[in-house]
C-alpha positions in Angstrom: -48.8 14.9 1.3 -48.0 15.4 5.1 -45.1 18.1 4.7 -47.3 19.7 2.0 -50.1 19.7 4.1 -48.0 21.1 7.2 -46.4 23.9 4.8 -49.9 24.9 3.5 -51.2 25.4 7.0 -48.1 27.3 8.4 -48.4 29.5 5.4 -52.2 30.3 5.4 -52.5 30.9 9.3 -51.7 34.7 9.3 -52.3 34.7 13.1 -49.4 32.1 13.3 -47.0 34.0 11.1 -47.7 37.3 13.3 -47.2 35.7 16.6 -43.9 34.0 15.2 -42.6 37.7 14.2 -43.5 38.7 17.7 -41.7 36.2 18.9 -38.6 36.5 17.1 -38.5 40.2 17.8 -38.6 39.5 21.4 -35.9 36.9 21.1 -33.8 39.3 19.0 -34.0 42.1 21.4 -33.2 39.6 24.6 -30.1 38.6 22.0 -29.0 42.1 21.8 -29.2 42.6 25.4 -27.2 39.7 26.1 -24.6 40.9 23.8 -24.5 44.2 25.1 -24.2 43.2 28.8 -21.9 40.5 27.8 -24.0 37.8 29.3 -24.0 35.5 25.9 -23.6 31.9 26.8 -23.3 28.6 24.9 -27.0 27.6 25.6 -28.2 30.6 24.4 -26.4 30.4 21.1 -27.6 26.9 20.7 -31.1 28.3 21.4 -30.4 31.0 18.6 -29.0 28.6 16.0 -32.4 26.3 16.8 -34.4 29.4 16.2 -32.9 30.2 12.9 -33.2 26.8 11.6 -36.8 26.8 12.8 -37.4 30.1 10.9 -35.8 28.7 7.6 -37.3 25.1 7.5 -40.9 25.1 9.1 -41.9 28.5 9.6 -41.0 29.5 6.1 -43.0 26.5 4.8 -39.9 25.1 3.3 -40.7 21.5 4.8 -41.3 19.5 1.8 -38.7 21.3 -0.5 -35.9 20.7 2.3 -37.0 17.0 2.3 -36.8 16.4 -1.4 -33.5 18.5 -2.0 -31.7 16.3 0.7 -28.4 14.9 -0.5 -29.0 11.0 0.5 -25.7 10.4 -1.1 -23.0 12.8 0.8 -20.0 10.8 0.2 -20.8 10.1 -3.4 -21.1 6.3 -2.9 -24.0 5.6 -5.3 -22.4 8.1 -7.8 -19.1 6.4 -7.8 -20.6 3.0 -8.0 -22.6 4.6 -11.2 -26.2 4.3 -9.1 -28.2 6.8 -10.3 -30.9 6.1 -7.4 -30.5 9.6 -5.7 -30.9 11.4 -9.2 -34.0 9.1 -10.1 -35.6 9.5 -6.7 -35.1 13.4 -6.5 -36.3 13.6 -10.4 -39.5 11.8 -9.5 -40.2 14.0 -6.4 -39.9 17.2 -8.2 -41.9 16.1 -10.9 -44.8 14.8 -8.8 -44.6 18.1 -6.8 -44.8 20.1 -9.7 -48.0 17.9 -11.0 -49.8 18.6 -7.7 -48.8 22.4 -7.6 -50.4 22.7 -11.2 -53.6 21.8 -9.7 -53.9 24.5 -7.3 -56.7 26.7 -7.6 -58.2 24.6 -10.4 -61.1 22.3 -10.3 -58.7 19.5 -10.1 -57.6 20.6 -6.6 -59.0 18.5 -3.7 -60.0 19.9 -0.4 -60.0 16.3 1.0 -58.0 15.9 4.4 -56.4 12.8 5.7 
């Protein structure tokens, strides 16, 4: 519920979205200037990667989706051992998320906050 609340708060805040777009524009101009002056360094490249990650994960309101789509078994150990934990957990989370999304803009939707 926490990630869904964070995603909703970010998505519905037009001021935040506008400010983020302006900030990205400034950073992109700065990046172009650094590249044209041949002053690009590792620290700035690291900052750019962080900005892209922040934009993709948090500012695009994908925190919850990213959390449930994680690969909890990157080496395939559980799959090889015939444990279906990863798929079962993923299926349960996806189902619960879909059920909660169905309630949006209906009489069943709650405005209760944690």
